[in-house]
Biopython code that builds the backbone (N, CA, C, O; Angstrom):
import numpy as np
from Bio.PDB.StructureBuilder import StructureBuilder

atoms = [
    (1, "MET", "N", (281.954, 132.121, 133.316)),
    (1, "MET", "CA", (280.932, 131.703, 132.118)),
    (1, "MET", "C", (280.633, 133.365, 131.707)),
    (1, "MET", "O", (280.838, 134.426, 132.297)),
    (2, "LEU", "N", (280.186, 133.088, 130.707)),
    (2, "LEU", "CA", (279.426, 134.102, 130.238)),
    (2, "LEU", "C", (278.279, 134.590, 130.799)),
    (2, "LEU", "O", (277.799, 133.673, 131.465)),
    (3, "LYS", "N", (277.561, 135.616, 130.873)),
    (3, "LYS", "CA", (276.244, 136.143, 131.031)),
    (3, "LYS", "C", (275.479, 135.314, 131.076)),
    (3, "LYS", "O", (275.033, 134.779, 132.090)),
    (4, "ASP", "N", (275.072, 134.966, 129.338)),
    (4, "ASP", "CA", (273.978, 134.272, 128.597)),
    (4, "ASP", "C", (274.455, 132.129, 129.334)),
    (4, "ASP", "O", (273.671, 131.202, 129.536)),
    (5, "GLU", "N", (275.724, 132.174, 129.470)),
    (5, "GLU", "CA", (275.649, 130.807, 129.911)),
    (5, "GLU", "C", (274.866, 130.643, 131.359)),
    (5, "GLU", "O", (274.117, 129.765, 131.785)),
    (6, "LEU", "N", (275.489, 132.172, 132.064)),
    (6, "LEU", "CA", (275.214, 131.641, 133.639)),
    (6, "LEU", "C", (273.573, 131.288, 133.925)),
    (6, "LEU", "O", (273.148, 130.422, 134.691)),
    (7, "ILE", "N", (272.699, 132.313, 132.993)),
    (7, "ILE", "CA", (271.344, 132.585, 132.946)),
    (7, "ILE", "C", (270.410, 131.250, 132.857)),
    (7, "ILE", "O", (269.447, 130.929, 133.555)),
    (8, "GLN", "N", (271.136, 130.466, 131.564)),
    (8, "GLN", "CA", (270.686, 129.424, 131.134)),
    (8, "GLN", "C", (270.761, 128.109, 131.824)),
    (8, "GLN", "O", (270.034, 127.137, 131.623)),
    (9, "ASN", "N", (272.052, 128.252, 132.929)),
    (9, "ASN", "CA", (272.579, 127.585, 133.952)),
    (9, "ASN", "C", (271.512, 126.618, 134.659)),
    (9, "ASN", "O", (270.554, 127.180, 135.189)),
    (10, "ARG", "N", (271.566, 125.548, 134.705)),
    (10, "ARG", "CA", (270.103, 125.044, 135.536)),
    (10, "ARG", "C", (270.490, 125.634, 137.130)),
    (10, "ARG", "O", (269.852, 126.570, 137.612)),
    (11, "ASN", "N", (271.613, 124.962, 137.869)),
    (11, "ASN", "CA", (271.851, 125.730, 138.990)),
    (11, "ASN", "C", (271.738, 126.936, 139.117)),
    (11, "ASN", "O", (271.566, 127.151, 140.317)),
    (12, "ILE", "N", (271.738, 127.953, 138.497)),
    (12, "ILE", "CA", (271.824, 129.384, 138.503)),
    (12, "ILE", "C", (270.135, 129.502, 138.579)),
    (12, "ILE", "O", (269.824, 130.261, 139.497)),
    (13, "ARG", "N", (269.017, 128.980, 137.893)),
    (13, "ARG", "CA", (268.011, 129.428, 137.766)),
    (13, "ARG", "C", (267.208, 128.374, 139.070)),
    (13, "ARG", "O", (265.998, 128.458, 139.281)),
    (14, "LEU", "N", (267.919, 127.630, 139.674)),
    (14, "LEU", "CA", (267.133, 127.331, 141.095)),
    (14, "LEU", "C", (267.869, 127.765, 141.972)),
    (14, "LEU", "O", (267.597, 127.521, 143.148)),
    (15, "ALA", "N", (268.864, 128.436, 141.668)),
    (15, "ALA", "CA", (269.382, 129.597, 142.799)),
    (15, "ALA", "C", (268.554, 131.036, 142.919)),
    (15, "ALA", "O", (268.493, 131.806, 143.878)),
    (16, "ILE", "N", (268.079, 131.104, 141.898)),
    (16, "ILE", "CA", (267.380, 132.312, 140.987)),
    (16, "ILE", "C", (265.360, 132.168, 141.956)),
    (16, "ILE", "O", (264.544, 132.970, 142.408)),
    (17, "ALA", "N", (265.436, 131.063, 141.842)),
    (17, "ALA", "CA", (263.938, 130.518, 142.130)),
    (17, "ALA", "C", (264.506, 130.443, 143.564)),
    (17, "ALA", "O", (264.193, 131.602, 143.836)),
    (18, "LEU", "N", (265.115, 129.985, 144.743)),
    (18, "LEU", "CA", (265.548, 130.058, 146.004)),
    (18, "LEU", "C", (264.975, 131.205, 146.123)),
    (18, "LEU", "O", (263.775, 131.387, 146.333)),
    (19, "LYS", "N", (266.118, 132.324, 145.945)),
    (19, "LYS", "CA", (265.749, 133.742, 146.097)),
    (19, "LYS", "C", (264.971, 134.257, 146.252)),
    (19, "LYS", "O", (264.700, 135.014, 147.185)),
    (20, "THR", "N", (264.233, 133.889, 145.093)),
    (20, "THR", "CA", (262.825, 134.616, 144.955)),
    (20, "THR", "C", (262.013, 134.243, 145.902)),
    (20, "THR", "O", (261.690, 135.168, 146.648)),
    (21, "ASN", "N", (261.504, 133.081, 146.178)),
    (21, "ASN", "CA", (260.512, 132.032, 147.464)),
    (21, "ASN", "C", (261.421, 132.897, 148.434)),
    (21, "ASN", "O", (260.709, 133.133, 149.410)),
    (22, "GLN", "N", (262.684, 133.487, 148.619)),
    (22, "GLN", "CA", (262.963, 133.814, 150.441)),
    (22, "GLN", "C", (262.769, 135.182, 150.630)),
    (22, "GLN", "O", (262.646, 135.742, 151.720)),
    (23, "LEU", "N", (262.744, 135.787, 149.336)),
    (23, "LEU", "CA", (262.642, 137.237, 149.478)),
    (23, "LEU", "C", (260.912, 137.366, 149.190)),
    (23, "LEU", "O", (260.623, 138.562, 149.137)),
    (24, "ARG", "N", (259.704, 136.483, 148.993)),
    (24, "ARG", "CA", (258.918, 136.593, 149.057)),
    (24, "ARG", "C", (258.115, 136.283, 150.443)),
    (24, "ARG", "O", (257.110, 136.920, 150.760)),
    (25, "ARG", "N", (258.722, 135.136, 151.307)),
    (25, "ARG", "CA", (258.938, 135.060, 152.824)),
    (25, "ARG", "C", (259.189, 136.270, 153.511)),
    (25, "ARG", "O", (258.288, 136.967, 153.977)),
    (26, "GLU", "N", (260.192, 136.491, 153.571)),
    (26, "GLU", "CA", (261.000, 137.021, 154.445)),
    (26, "GLU", "C", (260.087, 138.527, 154.394)),
    (26, "GLU", "O", (259.529, 138.658, 155.483)),
    (27, "GLN", "N", (259.809, 139.559, 153.565)),
    (27, "GLN", "CA", (259.318, 140.869, 153.000)),
    (27, "GLN", "C", (258.280, 140.773, 152.614)),
    (27, "GLN", "O", (257.909, 141.898, 152.282)),
    (28, "LEU", "N", (257.222, 139.762, 152.372)),
    (28, "LEU", "CA", (256.085, 139.965, 151.876)),
    (28, "LEU", "C", (256.273, 140.639, 150.092)),
    (28, "LEU", "O", (255.309, 141.014, 149.425)),
    (29, "SER", "N", (257.049, 140.649, 149.833)),
    (29, "SER", "CA", (257.706, 141.107, 148.576)),
    (29, "SER", "C", (256.624, 140.586, 147.401)),
    (29, "SER", "O", (256.077, 139.522, 147.691)),
    (30, "SER", "N", (256.260, 141.146, 146.196)),
    (30, "SER", "CA", (255.745, 140.476, 145.411)),
    (30, "SER", "C", (256.872, 140.388, 144.267)),
    (30, "SER", "O", (256.525, 139.898, 143.193)),
    (31, "LEU", "N", (258.047, 140.779, 144.404)),
    (31, "LEU", "CA", (259.007, 140.639, 143.458)),
    (31, "LEU", "C", (258.895, 139.286, 143.067)),
    (31, "LEU", "O", (258.654, 138.381, 143.867)),
    (32, "THR", "N", (259.157, 139.042, 141.179)),
    (32, "THR", "CA", (259.082, 137.856, 140.881)),
    (32, "THR", "C", (260.381, 137.087, 139.973)),
    (32, "THR", "O", (261.274, 137.804, 139.522)),
    (33, "TYR", "N", (260.401, 135.948, 139.801)),
    (33, "TYR", "CA", (261.593, 135.407, 139.145)),
    (33, "TYR", "C", (262.506, 136.664, 138.332)),
    (33, "TYR", "O", (263.579, 137.202, 138.604)),
    (34, "GLN", "N", (261.208, 136.898, 136.852)),
    (34, "GLN", "CA", (262.057, 137.583, 136.185)),
    (34, "GLN", "C", (262.599, 139.105, 137.193)),
    (34, "GLN", "O", (263.776, 139.338, 136.919)),
    (35, "HIS", "N", (262.191, 139.836, 137.940)),
    (35, "HIS", "CA", (262.511, 140.856, 138.408)),
    (35, "HIS", "C", (263.915, 140.529, 139.359)),
    (35, "HIS", "O", (264.751, 141.343, 139.751)),
    (36, "VAL", "N", (263.863, 138.951, 139.601)),
    (36, "VAL", "CA", (265.387, 139.042, 140.227)),
    (36, "VAL", "C", (266.756, 138.317, 139.328)),
    (36, "VAL", "O", (267.975, 138.245, 139.486)),
    (37, "GLU", "N", (265.978, 137.956, 138.547)),
    (37, "GLU", "CA", (266.528, 137.840, 136.932)),
    (37, "GLU", "C", (267.517, 139.286, 136.204)),
    (37, "GLU", "O", (268.674, 139.538, 135.866)),
    (38, "SER", "N", (266.240, 139.907, 136.258)),
    (38, "SER", "CA", (266.411, 141.054, 135.136)),
    (38, "SER", "C", (267.919, 142.057, 136.771)),
    (38, "SER", "O", (268.669, 143.028, 136.878)),
    (39, "ALA", "N", (267.665, 141.425, 137.187)),
    (39, "ALA", "CA", (268.642, 142.451, 138.859)),
    (39, "ALA", "C", (270.268, 141.866, 138.496)),
    (39, "ALA", "O", (271.376, 142.382, 138.349)),
    (40, "LEU", "N", (269.799, 140.745, 138.458)),
    (40, "LEU", "CA", (271.542, 139.831, 138.079)),
    (40, "LEU", "C", (272.490, 140.532, 136.876)),
    (40, "LEU", "O", (273.584, 141.097, 136.843)),
    (41, "ILE", "N", (271.285, 140.117, 135.764)),
    (41, "ILE", "CA", (271.715, 140.286, 134.410)),
    (41, "ILE", "C", (272.425, 141.673, 134.631)),
    (41, "ILE", "O", (273.559, 142.034, 134.317)),
    (42, "GLY", "N", (271.262, 142.429, 135.358)),
    (42, "GLY", "CA", (272.037, 143.998, 135.653)),
    (42, "GLY", "C", (273.274, 144.055, 135.763)),
    (42, "GLY", "O", (273.958, 144.652, 134.932)),
    (43, "LYS", "N", (273.839, 143.370, 136.929)),
    (43, "LYS", "CA", (274.536, 143.494, 137.639)),
    (43, "LYS", "C", (275.897, 142.591, 137.169)),
    (43, "LYS", "O", (277.032, 142.663, 137.641)),
    (44, "TRP", "N", (275.476, 141.855, 136.253)),
    (44, "TRP", "CA", (276.629, 141.166, 135.884)),
    (44, "TRP", "C", (276.669, 141.728, 134.099)),
    (44, "TRP", "O", (277.414, 141.079, 133.365)),
    (45, "GLN", "N", (275.995, 142.721, 133.569)),
    (45, "GLN", "CA", (276.233, 143.009, 132.371)),
    (45, "GLN", "C", (277.558, 143.605, 132.097)),
    (45, "GLN", "O", (278.113, 143.361, 131.026)),
    (46, "PHE", "N", (277.987, 144.201, 132.790)),
    (46, "PHE", "CA", (280.323, 144.886, 132.076)),
    (46, "PHE", "C", (281.346, 143.447, 132.941)),
    (46, "PHE", "O", (282.567, 143.549, 133.061)),
    (47, "ALA", "N", (280.648, 142.341, 133.398)),
    (47, "ALA", "CA", (281.553, 141.228, 133.798)),
    (47, "ALA", "C", (281.879, 140.850, 132.633)),
    (47, "ALA", "O", (281.022, 140.885, 131.749)),
    (48, "LYS", "N", (282.959, 140.479, 132.401)),
    (48, "LYS", "CA", (283.593, 139.402, 131.745)),
    (48, "LYS", "C", (283.282, 138.055, 131.826)),
    (48, "LYS", "O", (282.599, 137.438, 131.009)),
    (49, "ASN", "N", (283.842, 137.573, 132.915)),
    (49, "ASN", "CA", (283.310, 136.251, 133.171)),
    (49, "ASN", "C", (283.056, 136.353, 134.825)),
    (49, "ASN", "O", (283.748, 136.954, 135.646)),
    (50, "VAL", "N", (281.572, 135.400, 135.092)),
    (50, "VAL", "CA", (281.684, 135.334, 136.355)),
    (50, "VAL", "C", (281.764, 134.066, 136.402)),
    (50, "VAL", "O", (281.468, 133.449, 135.379)),
    (51, "CYS", "N", (282.233, 133.246, 137.735)),
    (51, "CYS", "CA", (282.280, 131.966, 138.250)),
    (51, "CYS", "C", (281.061, 131.348, 138.364)),
    (51, "CYS", "O", (280.154, 132.164, 138.526)),
    (52, "LEU", "N", (280.763, 130.371, 138.343)),
    (52, "LEU", "CA", (279.821, 129.503, 139.091)),
    (52, "LEU", "C", (279.531, 129.946, 141.028)),
    (52, "LEU", "O", (278.485, 130.301, 141.571)),
    (53, "HIS", "N", (280.417, 129.810, 141.416)),
    (53, "HIS", "CA", (280.524, 130.319, 142.966)),
    (53, "HIS", "C", (280.257, 132.222, 143.082)),
    (53, "HIS", "O", (279.538, 132.868, 143.844)),
    (54, "GLU", "N", (281.043, 132.596, 142.143)),
    (54, "GLU", "CA", (280.555, 134.475, 142.408)),
    (54, "GLU", "C", (279.348, 134.299, 142.349)),
    (54, "GLU", "O", (278.772, 134.448, 143.427)),
    (55, "ALA", "N", (278.456, 133.918, 141.116)),
    (55, "ALA", "CA", (277.192, 134.354, 140.693)),
    (55, "ALA", "C", (276.563, 133.341, 141.835)),
    (55, "ALA", "O", (275.581, 134.025, 142.124)),
    (56, "VAL", "N", (276.485, 132.467, 142.469)),
    (56, "VAL", "CA", (275.514, 131.945, 143.241)),
    (56, "VAL", "C", (275.873, 132.620, 144.580)),
    (56, "VAL", "O", (274.971, 132.624, 145.417)),
    (57, "GLN", "N", (276.798, 133.071, 144.845)),
    (57, "GLN", "CA", (276.973, 134.522, 146.229)),
    (57, "GLN", "C", (276.179, 135.857, 145.918)),
    (57, "GLN", "O", (275.545, 136.485, 146.767)),
    (58, "ASP", "N", (276.322, 136.263, 144.350)),
    (58, "ASP", "CA", (275.725, 137.592, 144.168)),
    (58, "ASP", "C", (274.368, 136.770, 144.549)),
    (58, "ASP", "O", (273.983, 136.906, 145.710)),
    (59, "ILE", "N", (273.585, 135.908, 143.664)),
    (59, "ILE", "CA", (271.920, 135.600, 143.842)),
    (59, "ILE", "C", (271.894, 135.655, 144.914)),
    (59, "ILE", "O", (271.088, 136.520, 145.256)),
    (60, "PHE", "N", (272.628, 134.909, 146.199)),
    (60, "PHE", "CA", (272.236, 134.980, 147.773)),
    (60, "PHE", "C", (272.365, 136.364, 148.094)),
    (60, "PHE", "O", (272.185, 136.404, 149.311)),
    (61, "SER", "N", (272.537, 137.308, 147.757)),
    (61, "SER", "CA", (273.543, 138.248, 148.644)),
    (61, "SER", "C", (272.525, 139.160, 148.383)),
    (61, "SER", "O", (272.204, 139.901, 149.312)),
    (62, "LEU", "N", (271.896, 139.274, 147.220)),
    (62, "LEU", "CA", (271.271, 140.234, 146.737)),
    (62, "LEU", "C", (269.726, 140.914, 147.538)),
    (62, "LEU", "O", (268.755, 140.161, 147.469)),
    (63, "THR", "N", (269.597, 141.736, 147.977)),
    (63, "THR", "CA", (268.348, 142.302, 148.754)),
    (63, "THR", "C", (267.290, 142.839, 148.003)),
    (63, "THR", "O", (267.466, 143.378, 146.911)),
    (64, "ALA", "N", (266.209, 142.714, 148.541)),
    (64, "ALA", "CA", (264.814, 143.361, 147.516)),
    (64, "ALA", "C", (265.052, 144.610, 147.658)),
    (64, "ALA", "O", (264.786, 144.920, 146.497)),
    (65, "ASP", "N", (265.296, 145.442, 148.071)),
    (65, "ASP", "CA", (265.818, 146.826, 147.488)),
    (65, "ASP", "C", (266.941, 147.142, 146.865)),
    (65, "ASP", "O", (266.981, 148.323, 146.522)),
    (66, "GLU", "N", (267.967, 146.435, 146.568)),
    (66, "GLU", "CA", (268.529, 146.272, 145.642)),
    (66, "GLU", "C", (268.042, 146.426, 144.283)),
    (66, "GLU", "O", (268.385, 147.259, 143.443)),
    (67, "ILE", "N", (266.854, 145.127, 144.167)),
    (67, "ILE", "CA", (266.266, 144.922, 143.055)),
    (67, "ILE", "C", (265.462, 146.100, 142.609)),
    (67, "ILE", "O", (265.439, 146.714, 141.542)),
    (68, "VAL", "N", (264.854, 146.231, 143.655)),
    (68, "VAL", "CA", (263.353, 147.885, 143.544)),
    (68, "VAL", "C", (264.366, 148.566, 142.568)),
    (68, "VAL", "O", (263.984, 148.589, 141.398)),
    (69, "VAL", "N", (265.835, 149.239, 142.881)),
    (69, "VAL", "CA", (266.963, 149.834, 142.810)),
    (69, "VAL", "C", (266.978, 150.202, 141.107)),
    (69, "VAL", "O", (267.031, 151.057, 140.223)),
    (70, "TYR", "N", (266.877, 148.682, 141.511)),
    (70, "TYR", "CA", (267.762, 148.176, 139.679)),
    (70, "TYR", "C", (266.259, 148.418, 138.812)),
    (70, "TYR", "O", (266.239, 149.269, 137.923)),
    (71, "LEU", "N", (265.305, 147.802, 139.057)),
    (71, "LEU", "CA", (263.955, 148.114, 138.212)),
    (71, "LEU", "C", (263.487, 149.546, 137.571)),
    (71, "LEU", "O", (263.207, 149.927, 136.434)),
    (72, "SER", "N", (263.558, 150.327, 139.251)),
    (72, "SER", "CA", (263.410, 151.858, 139.069)),
    (72, "SER", "C", (264.316, 152.293, 138.118)),
    (72, "SER", "O", (263.777, 152.959, 137.234)),
    (73, "ALA", "N", (265.864, 152.097, 137.966)),
    (73, "ALA", "CA", (266.225, 152.559, 137.033)),
    (73, "ALA", "C", (265.964, 152.173, 135.994)),
    (73, "ALA", "O", (265.511, 153.023, 135.228)),
    (74, "GLU", "N", (266.123, 150.650, 135.425)),
    (74, "GLU", "CA", (265.411, 150.195, 134.023)),
    (74, "GLU", "C", (264.329, 151.042, 133.491)),
    (74, "GLU", "O", (264.414, 151.407, 132.319)),
    (75, "ALA", "N", (263.204, 151.439, 134.294)),
    (75, "ALA", "CA", (262.321, 152.060, 133.282)),
    (75, "ALA", "C", (262.462, 153.059, 133.665)),
    (75, "ALA", "O", (261.444, 153.580, 133.210)),
    (76, "THR", "N", (263.258, 154.287, 134.509)),
    (76, "THR", "CA", (263.471, 155.190, 133.862)),
    (76, "THR", "C", (264.284, 155.383, 132.443)),
    (76, "THR", "O", (264.280, 156.365, 131.701)),
    (77, "ILE", "N", (264.814, 154.432, 132.335)),
    (77, "ILE", "CA", (265.729, 154.500, 130.663)),
    (77, "ILE", "C", (265.120, 154.084, 130.044)),
    (77, "ILE", "O", (265.214, 154.877, 129.107)),
    (78, "LEU", "N", (264.304, 153.205, 129.670)),
    (78, "LEU", "CA", (263.185, 152.583, 128.849)),
    (78, "LEU", "C", (262.247, 154.084, 128.952)),
    (78, "LEU", "O", (261.523, 154.307, 127.982)),
    (79, "SER", "N", (262.245, 154.680, 129.617)),
    (79, "SER", "CA", (260.551, 155.150, 129.656)),
    (79, "SER", "C", (261.153, 157.024, 128.584)),
    (79, "SER", "O", (260.483, 157.897, 128.032)),
    (80, "ARG", "N", (262.660, 156.832, 128.780)),
    (80, "ARG", "CA", (263.091, 158.648, 128.097)),
    (80, "ARG", "C", (262.939, 158.241, 126.326)),
    (80, "ARG", "O", (263.387, 159.033, 125.497)),
    (81, "ASN", "N", (262.262, 156.927, 125.889)),
    (81, "ASN", "CA", (261.961, 156.871, 124.702)),
    (81, "ASN", "C", (260.625, 156.806, 123.943)),
    (81, "ASN", "O", (260.318, 156.530, 122.783)),
    (82, "TYR", "N", (259.814, 157.241, 125.272)),
    (82, "TYR", "CA", (258.642, 157.321, 125.003)),
    (82, "TYR", "C", (257.675, 158.815, 125.061)),
    (82, "TYR", "O", (257.544, 159.610, 125.991)),
    (83, "THR", "N", (257.496, 158.818, 124.647)),
    (83, "THR", "CA", (256.718, 160.724, 124.837)),
    (83, "THR", "C", (255.007, 160.248, 125.754)),
    (83, "THR", "O", (254.528, 159.117, 125.840)),
    (84, "ILE", "N", (254.547, 161.290, 126.201)),
    (84, "ILE", "CA", (253.593, 161.493, 127.505)),
    (84, "ILE", "C", (252.512, 160.568, 126.763)),
    (84, "ILE", "O", (252.019, 159.678, 127.457)),
    (85, "ASN", "N", (251.974, 160.708, 125.074)),
    (85, "ASN", "CA", (250.905, 159.952, 124.741)),
    (85, "ASN", "C", (251.105, 158.624, 124.911)),
    (85, "ASN", "O", (250.043, 158.003, 124.865)),
    (86, "ASP", "N", (252.245, 157.822, 125.123)),
    (86, "ASP", "CA", (252.280, 156.645, 125.204)),
    (86, "ASP", "C", (251.767, 155.925, 126.627)),
    (86, "ASP", "O", (251.637, 154.794, 127.093)),
    (87, "PHE", "N", (251.555, 157.364, 127.020)),
    (87, "PHE", "CA", (250.783, 156.930, 128.817)),
    (87, "PHE", "C", (249.294, 157.087, 129.531)),
    (87, "PHE", "O", (248.816, 156.892, 130.648)),
    (88, "ASP", "N", (248.823, 157.568, 128.189)),
    (88, "ASP", "CA", (247.286, 158.007, 127.974)),
    (88, "ASP", "C", (246.588, 157.356, 128.719)),
    (88, "ASP", "O", (246.206, 157.910, 129.749)),
    (89, "ASP", "N", (246.065, 155.535, 128.368)),
    (89, "ASP", "CA", (245.972, 154.848, 129.146)),
    (89, "ASP", "C", (245.837, 154.848, 131.159)),
    (89, "ASP", "O", (244.917, 154.733, 131.969)),
    (90, "LEU", "N", (247.941, 155.129, 131.250)),
    (90, "LEU", "CA", (248.181, 155.287, 132.596)),
    (90, "LEU", "C", (247.287, 156.742, 133.421)),
    (90, "LEU", "O", (246.826, 156.764, 134.563)),
    (91, "PHE", "N", (247.272, 157.690, 132.528)),
    (91, "PHE", "CA", (246.957, 158.862, 133.044)),
    (91, "PHE", "C", (245.484, 158.553, 133.155)),
    (91, "PHE", "O", (244.950, 158.903, 134.208)),
    (92, "GLY", "N", (244.703, 157.927, 132.203)),
    (92, "GLY", "CA", (243.026, 158.565, 132.039)),
    (92, "GLY", "C", (242.734, 158.758, 131.008)),
    (92, "GLY", "O", (241.535, 158.614, 130.770)),
    (93, "GLY", "N", (243.887, 159.290, 129.558)),
    (93, "GLY", "CA", (243.919, 159.526, 128.805)),
    (93, "GLY", "C", (242.147, 160.009, 128.123)),
    (93, "GLY", "O", (241.220, 159.699, 128.872)),
    (94, "ASP", "N", (241.846, 160.575, 127.057)),
    (94, "ASP", "CA", (241.010, 160.509, 126.592)),
    (94, "ASP", "C", (240.421, 159.553, 125.354)),
    (94, "ASP", "O", (240.839, 159.687, 124.204)),
    (95, "LYS", "N", (239.703, 158.862, 125.612)),
    (95, "LYS", "CA", (239.739, 157.513, 124.608)),
    (95, "LYS", "C", (238.542, 157.730, 123.931)),
    (95, "LYS", "O", (237.376, 157.664, 124.323)),
    (96, "GLN", "N", (239.003, 157.987, 122.903)),
    (96, "GLN", "CA", (237.771, 158.198, 121.573)),
    (96, "GLN", "C", (237.602, 156.774, 120.763)),
    (96, "GLN", "O", (236.816, 156.691, 119.820)),
]
sb = StructureBuilder()
sb.init_structure("model")
sb.init_model(0)
sb.init_chain("A")
sb.init_seg("    ")
for serial, (resi, resn, name, xyz) in enumerate(atoms, 1):
    if name == "N":
        sb.init_residue(resn, " ", resi, " ")
    sb.init_atom(name, np.array(xyz, "f"), 0.0, 1.0, " ", f" {name:<3s}", serial, name[0])
structure = sb.get_structure()
């Protein structure tokens, strides 16, 4: 299956929801469905085709640490397009 088809598959969506709940229960993490989904999309980004059973295996083998590493890398890459002024509200910049 292609990456877009996988993410829309109801069985994959169920597996992602189950994994999200498992991570919340076991590690008291505040990871959301979207966080898990984003990490999987990143993992499958360069894969040509992923079988349904491989996708489910990827989902249930995913750890909270892997998700956080992916999200951190993604945030770093996205932040390259911003200037320091874009972060004024975060740093308590001058509000005129």
